[in-house]
C-alpha positions in Angstrom: 0.0 -0.1 -0.2 1.0 3.6 -0.7 3.0 5.5 1.9 0.6 8.3 1.8 -3.1 6.1 2.4 -0.4 4.0 5.5 0.1 7.2 7.6 -2.7 8.5 8.2 -4.4 5.1 9.2 -1.6 4.7 11.7 -2.4 8.0 12.8 -6.3 6.8 13.0 -5.0 4.0 15.3 -2.9 6.1 17.3 -5.3 8.5 17.8 -8.1 5.6 19.3 -5.4 3.6 21.3 -5.1 7.0 23.0 -8.8 7.9 23.5 -9.2 4.1 24.5 -6.3 4.6 27.6 -7.6 7.8 28.4 -11.1 6.3 28.7 -9.7 3.6 31.0 -7.7 6.2 33.1 -11.0 8.0 33.5 -12.9 4.9 34.3 -10.6 3.8 37.1 -10.1 7.3 38.7 -14.1 7.4 38.7 -14.0 4.0 40.6 -11.2 5.1 43.2 -13.2 8.3 43.7 -16.3 6.2 44.5 -14.4 4.3 47.2 -13.0 7.1 49.0 -16.2 9.3 49.2 -18.2 6.3 49.9 -20.5 7.1 52.7 -20.2 6.5 56.4 -21.5 3.3 57.4 -23.2 4.5 61.2 -23.4 1.1 62.9 -26.8 0.3 64.7 -26.5 0.7 68.6 -24.5 3.6 68.3 -25.4 6.3 70.7 -23.9 9.6 72.5 -24.6 11.1 75.4 -23.9 14.6 76.9 -22.0 15.0 80.6 -21.1 18.2 82.6 -18.3 18.5 84.9 -19.4 21.7 86.4 -19.4 25.4 85.2 -16.6 28.4 85.3 -17.3 32.0 85.5 -15.6 34.3 82.8 -15.9 37.7 81.1 -17.9 37.3 77.5 -16.1 39.4 75.6 -13.0 36.9 76.2 -15.1 34.2 74.4 -16.6 36.5 72.2 -14.2 39.6 71.0 -15.2 42.9 71.4 -18.4 41.6 73.0 -20.6 42.2 76.1 -17.9 42.2 79.2 -20.5 40.9 81.2 -19.4 37.8 83.9 -21.3 34.8 82.8 -21.0 30.9 84.1 -20.6 29.0 81.2 -20.6 25.0 81.2 -17.9 22.4 80.8 -19.0 19.5 78.5 -18.1 16.5 78.0 -19.3 13.9 75.6 -19.3 9.8 75.3 -19.8 7.7 72.0 -21.2 4.1 72.6 -20.1 2.2 69.8 -20.4 -1.7 69.0 -16.1 -1.4 68.6 -15.6 0.9 71.4 -16.5 3.7 73.7 -15.0 7.2 72.8 -14.8 9.7 75.6 -14.2 13.5 74.2 -12.6 15.5 76.5 -12.6 15.1 80.4 -13.7 18.3 82.0 -12.3 19.9 85.3 -9.6 17.7 87.4 -11.5 16.0 90.0 -8.8 17.2 92.4 -10.1 20.7 92.6 -13.5 19.2 94.1 -11.3 19.1 97.4 -8.1 21.5 96.7 -8.6 24.8 95.2 -5.1 25.4 95.3 -4.7 22.2 92.4 -5.6 24.8 89.7 -3.4 28.0 91.8 -4.8 31.3 90.3 -7.1 30.1 88.0 -9.1 28.8 90.9 -9.9 32.3 92.1 -10.4 34.0 88.5 -12.8 31.3 86.7 -14.4 30.5 89.9 -15.5 27.3 89.1 -18.8 25.5 90.3 -18.4 22.0 90.9 -20.2 19.6 93.5 -19.0 15.6 93.5 -21.7 14.3 91.2 -20.2 15.9 88.4 -16.9 14.2 88.9 -16.0 12.1 86.0 -16.6 8.9 87.8 -20.1 9.7 88.8 -21.2 11.1 85.4 -20.1 7.7 83.3 -22.0 5.8 86.3 -24.9 7.4 84.9 -24.8 5.0 81.9 -23.5 2.4 83.7 -20.1 3.2 82.7 -16.3 3.0 84.8 -13.5 4.4 83.2 -11.8 1.1 82.4 -15.2 1.0 80.1 -13.7 3.6 77.8 -11.7 2.4 74.7 -10.4 5.7 73.5 -10.0 9.3 74.7 -10.3 12.0 72.3 -9.2 15.4 73.6 -10.3 18.2 71.2 -7.0 19.9 73.3 -5.3 19.9 76.4 -6.2 23.0 78.7 -7.2 22.4 82.4 -11.3 22.2 82.0 -11.1 19.8 78.3 -7.8 17.6 79.9 -8.3 17.6 83.2 -9.0 14.0 83.8 -7.1 12.1 81.1 -4.6 10.4 84.2 -7.5 8.9 85.2 -7.8 6.5 82.0 -4.5 4.5 82.1 -6.1 1.9 80.1 -7.3 3.7 77.3 -6.1 4.9 74.2 -5.5 8.5 74.4 -6.0 10.4 70.8 -4.4 13.7 70.7 -2.5 16.0 68.3 1.3 15.6 68.5 1.8 19.5 68.4 -0.9 19.5 71.5 1.5 17.1 73.3 4.5 19.3 72.7 3.0 22.7 73.6 1.7 21.0 76.8 5.0 20.2 77.6 6.9 22.8 76.2 4.7 25.7 75.6 5.0 28.6 73.4 5.3 32.0 74.6 1.8 33.1 75.8 -0.2 30.4 76.0 1.4 27.9 79.0 -1.3 29.2 81.4 -4.0 27.2 80.8 -2.1 23.6 80.6 -1.7 22.4 84.4 1.5 20.4 85.1 -0.7 17.9 87.1 -3.0 16.7 84.7 -0.3 16.3 81.6 2.3 14.6 84.1 0.6 11.0 83.4 1.3 11.7 79.5 5.0 12.0 80.3 7.1 9.4 80.8 9.8 9.7 84.1 12.8 8.0 82.0 12.1 9.8 78.4 11.7 7.7 75.3 13.3 4.7 77.0 10.1 4.4 79.0 6.6 4.4 78.0 4.2 6.8 79.0 1.7 6.0 81.8 -1.2 6.3 79.4 -1.3 5.0 76.2 -1.2 7.5 73.2 -1.9 8.4 69.6 0.1 11.6 68.8 -1.6 12.3 65.3 -0.8 15.0 62.7 -3.8 14.9 61.0 -7.4 13.2 61.2 -8.0 9.4 61.8 -11.4 7.7 61.3 -11.1 5.7 64.9 -13.1 2.7 63.7 -13.0 3.0 59.7 -16.2 3.0 59.3 -16.6 7.0 59.1 -18.9 7.0 61.9 -16.3 8.7 64.5 -13.9 10.3 62.6 -11.0 13.0 64.6 -10.8 16.4 62.4 -7.4 18.0 62.9 -8.5 21.7 63.5 -5.7 24.4 64.8 -7.2 27.1 66.2 -7.8 27.4 69.5 -4.2 25.9 70.4 -1.7 24.4 68.2 -2.9 21.3 68.4 -7.0 21.5 68.7 -9.1 19.1 67.3 -13.0 18.2 66.7 -15.1 15.0 66.6 -17.3 14.4 63.4 -20.2 11.7 64.8 -22.2 10.2 62.3 -25.1 8.5 64.3 -27.5 5.9 62.4 -30.9 8.3 63.4 -29.5 11.6 64.7 -27.1 12.2 61.7 -23.7 14.0 62.1 -22.8 16.3 65.0 -19.3 17.9 65.3 -17.9 17.9 68.7 -16.3 21.4 68.7 -14.2 21.7 71.7 -12.8 25.1 72.3 -12.3 26.0 68.1 -16.5 27.1 68.9 -17.9 29.0 72.1 -21.2 29.7 70.7 -23.3 29.1 67.9 -23.3 32.3 66.8 -20.2 32.6 66.6 -20.0 30.1 63.9 -23.2 31.9 62.3 -21.3 35.5 62.6 -18.0 34.8 62.0 -16.9 35.9 65.3 -13.5 35.4 67.0 -12.8 34.9 70.6 -10.4 37.4 72.2 -7.0 36.9 71.2 -6.2 35.6 74.9 -7.7 32.4 73.6 -6.6 32.5 70.0 -3.9 30.4 69.2 -4.9 31.1 64.8 -7.3 33.0 64.2 -7.7 32.2 60.7 -7.4 28.5 61.8 -10.8 29.1 63.6 -12.3 30.8 60.5 -11.5 27.9 58.7 -13.0 25.1 61.4 -16.3 27.8 61.2 -16.3 27.2 57.7 -15.7 23.4 57.8 -18.5 23.3 60.0 -20.8 24.9 57.5 -19.5 23.1 54.7 -21.0 20.2 57.0 -24.3 22.0 57.6 -24.6 22.2 53.5 -23.5 18.9 52.3 -24.3 16.5 55.6 -27.1 18.8 57.3 -24.8 18.1 60.1 -25.1 19.6 63.8 -22.3 21.3 66.1 -22.4 21.0 70.0 -20.4 23.3 72.2 -18.6 22.8 75.1 -19.4 26.2 76.9 -22.8 27.8 75.3 -24.9 28.1 78.0 -28.1 28.2 76.0 -27.0 25.5 73.5 -25.8 23.5 76.3 -29.0 23.5 78.5 -31.1 22.7 75.5 -28.9 19.1 74.6 -30.4 16.3 75.9 -28.5 14.7 78.9 -28.6 10.8 80.9 -31.3 8.7 80.8 -31.6 10.7 77.5 -29.0 10.2 74.5 -28.8 10.7 70.5 -28.6 7.9 68.2 
């Protein structure tokens, strides 16, 4: 066959071959994408409970920058998620030692004027749903400040899930961030022999997100903002749907709705706080997610408390 007929046909064959290859790649990518974005498989029987570790007194303008200077009483909330593969505690509240020893917090006890009674001790709160500290599989802390990581030492048989940056800042705080970390709270996380000996508490030190049970029903979301290692928890329940536990990246629901930042004294990374707000709004739009804060008085009052639960 003459060359001037052969060359066009070869080009056509090459073009068709490239098309087939491209089609195969696109289909493959679509299949991979389908796997990545597969919906969460929230198992039947999942439940989430809301608990109180007492209350603190603080100026509202600290939690809402440029807001009213009124002093308000805010709750200290923490949460338990029951999953067929294990129980997850999110935050641990105020250290129970302040029930009997005000000096444990030093100057913070006087400035925050905590309202605590024996019934808000973490053991007593867990007992409301028939649990003991040893029944907790994972302890996830939004951060390690005194009202969130206070009782981490009470769970030596659980696995603590924390951002590596948060551990670092609790032990060696960046300038201006040391105050709310209590030495006694984080002492169980430090090995007396350094790296040569294990810590008293088992830890997973994260540098990002974590799907705890592998089914997307309980997901740790790294969210640097309030502290260098802040994180939130996304809980996808079979009936109640998606709920985000914000820790201190959100103080009031209004803060998310109106992009209101906390005072600079409680904000390690203002842009990070705004990114957290943006992500929450994204989850509201895509999954109709709700979000629960630990310190919003009105919103916390409206949440179900034991024996009621979310499922």
